[in-house]
N, C-alpha and C positions, 0 to 999 in steps of 0.2 A: 235485611232491608231490601226494598224493591228498587231496582237500578237499571238504567239504560245509558250506554256510552256510545259516542260517535266521534270520529276524527277524520279530517280530510287534509291532505297536504295542500300547501299553497300552489305548488307546481307539480303536476303528475310525473314530471321527469326528474324530480329531486326528492330524495328520501324525506319523509315526514320527521320533523324534529320535536313534535309533540308526542306525548305518551300518556295513556290512561289505563289504569288497571284497578282491580278490586279483588279482595279476598276476605271472606267472612264478614267482619263488621267495619272494614276500612276501605276507603276509596282514595286513590291518589291520581292527580293530574299534574303533569309536568310540561313545561314549555322550554325547550332547549333554545338558548340564545344563539342566533345566527352568527357563524364565524365568518367575518369578512377579511380577517387577517390570518397569518400563520397561527397555529395553535400549540405547537410542540407536542401534539398527541397523534398517534398513528391510528386511533380508533374512530374518533369523530363524535359529533353530538348525538346522533341516534343511538349509538352504543351507550353513551353516557347516561341518557335518560332512561333507557331500558334497565341498565344496571342499577341505577339509583332507585327506580320504582320497585324492582325485585327486592332490594335490600330493605326498603321501607316496609313492605308487606311481610317480609320474613321476620322482622323484629317489631311488628305492629303492637304486640301485647305490652310493650314498654311504654306506649303512648306516642302520639305524633312527633313531639319534639325529640325525644330520645331515639326513636326509630330513625328519624331523618339524620340525626347526628351520627349514628352508627353506620347508616348507609353511605354517608359522605366519607367516613373514615375507611370503610371496607372497599369502596369503589376506588378511592385514591390508592390504597395499598395494592389493589389488583393490577394497576398499570404504572406503579411507581418505578419499576425497573425498566420499562420500555419507553416511557414518555417523560417529557420535561414538565413536571407539575408546577414549576415556578414560572413557567411562561405565562405572560399576561393574558394570552388568548386561550388558555386551557378550557376544555369544555365546561359549560356552566348552564344552569337551569333555574327557572322560577318554579316554585312548588306550591301545590294546594293539597291539603289532606283533610278529610273528615273521618271521624270515627264514632260509631254508635256504641255507647255503653248502656247498661241497664237503665240508668237514670238520666244521662246527659248525652248531648252530641258535642264532641270536641272538634275544634277546627284549628288549622294552622295555615298561614300564608307566608311564603318567603319569596319576594319578588312580585312581578306584576301579573300574577294570576288573580282570579277573582272567585270568591265564594259568595253566593247570594242565598240568604236564609229567609225563608218564608215562615214566619212564626205567628202565633196568636196575637202578638204585640205589634205586628207589622213586618215590613221587609227591612232586613239589615244587609248591607253590602260591605264585604270585607275584602280589601285589596291593599296593595302597597305600590304606589306609583312613583316612588322616589327616583327610579331610573329616568323617568320622563322629564325630570328637572335638571338633569345633567346636560351639559353642552347646549345651552339655549341658543347661542349664536349659530352654532353649526346646524342645529335643527331648523332654525328659521331659514338659513340659506338653502338647505336641502328641500324644504317644503315649497320653495319658490320654483323648483325645477321639475320638469315633467318626468314621470316614471318611465324608465327604459332608456333615458338619454345617458350618454357617456358622462356628462357633467353631474348628473344625479348620482351615478355610481361612485364617482370620486368624492362627492359630498358625503355619501353614506360611509365611506371609509374614514373620512375625517370625524364623523360622529362616533364611529366604533372606537377609534383611538381615544377620543375623549371619554367615552364610557368605560373603557378598560382602565383608564387612570383613576376613575371614581369608584370602581367596583370593590366592594368589601373593604372600604376604608372609611374612617370617621368623616362625616359630612357628605358621603356619597350614597350609594345604594348597596343593597345586600342580596346575594343569591347563592345558590348551592354550587360549589365547585370542589375545592380541595381542602378547605379549612372548616372543620366542623363547628368552630366557634361562631360562624355566620348564623347558625341556628338561633343563637341568643337574640338576634335582631328580628326574628319572625314576629308576625302578628298572630297571637294565640288567644283562645278563649273557649268557652263552652256555654251551651244553653240547655235548659231543662228539656229532655227529650219529649215530654208530654206537650210542650208548646210548639214543637217543630211540625210544620205541615209539609214542607218540601225543601230541598236543597239543590242548588245548581253549582257546579264547579266549571270554570271556563278559563281557557287560555285567552290571551289578549286578542288573538285572531277571531275568536267567537264573540268576545265582549265588545268588539268594535261596533257591533250592530247597535249597541246603546251608546258607548262612550265616544266613538268617532263619528258614526253616521247619524246618530240621534234619530234613528228610524223607529224605535220603540222605547218604552219605559222598561225598567226592571220588572215591574208587575206584568206588563204585556209579554215580556220575554218568558217569564215563568208560566204564564197562561199558554203560550205556544208550546213550551216544553211539556206541559201537562196534557194538552190536547193532541199534539202531533209528534212529540218526541224531539230529540236533539238533531236528527237529520234534517228536519224542517227548518230549524234555526240556522244550521250551516248552509242549507240551500239559499235561505234569504240573504245571508252574508255574501255568498257568491254573486247573487243577483245584483246587490248594491255595488260590489266591486266591479262587476262587468259593465255597469252603467257609467262608470267613471274610471276608465282604464289608465288615464294619464295622471290621475290624482289632482285634477283641476278643482273639483268641487270639495273633495275631502283629501287634503294633503296627507300623504303617508309615505312610508319608506318603500313599500312595494305594493303592486296591484293587489295581490292575494297573499295572505299569510296562512301558515298552518293554523288550523282551527279545530278545537276540541271542546266538546261539551259533555258533561255528565249530569244526569238528573236522577235524583233519588228521593224516595219517600220512605220514611221509617216504617217498620213493620206495624201493621194495625191501621195505617192510614191508607185509604183506597185511592188509587190512581187509575185513570182510564188507559194509560199507555205503559206504565212501568211494569216490568215482570221480574220475578226473582232471578238473579244472575250473579255470578261471581267469576269474572274473567277479565280479559284485557282487549283493548282496541288500540291499534297504532298503525303507523304507516310502514 
């Protein structure tokens, strides 16, 4: 397939907790959940997302769900002896996977990553926003505070504790961390490959151009990806964030989030920007 990847950290002085990678017929984009509390892990979120992505691509022939399940198991086993995997703050990630087969395009979303499918039947947006429905009172209180203030930071910690209590439990939200059974709560599906014109995989830091800023539609986002590539989308995100540094117009947790976008066109469909590639982009 024809693919372009781009990723930018929210803060150049802080490691990027997003990760994007591709191999053969599979693309994976991960969004590590920011740790605002102790985690019980000596490795950290960037290590976790890199390990998870490597595992997914290694076992991709098993299909997206089984590959993710095994990657969670193997990553957990790799640091079980050094880290407290029962700690509520253990490294966690949202995951998006697409896989091209001879006849279909398979997809999987676990957590608040987004896959946008441009098909002959129209645009389909696949995401899982359950995390955003946790801690509504804490979120409202944090949204009323300016980004960068001490009060905001304390409010964000209160949100994080509420999120941790709702993570991977019935009635809460689901993401990849140490329990492979979380994969059973993924959003999965497939579409006929012949109907697919293009696909975008986005972390929430990139999707905020549509979802938070309402600056473009999904169709316009795809048009930009097709004409100018993912870097242009991420540049636009940063421009919007810079225009509202305190979050007065668009309340959010932090001024700039890690942002990652992957744009792919199945083989045989012509794109003005995509080029054959199979690699990785991360911070």
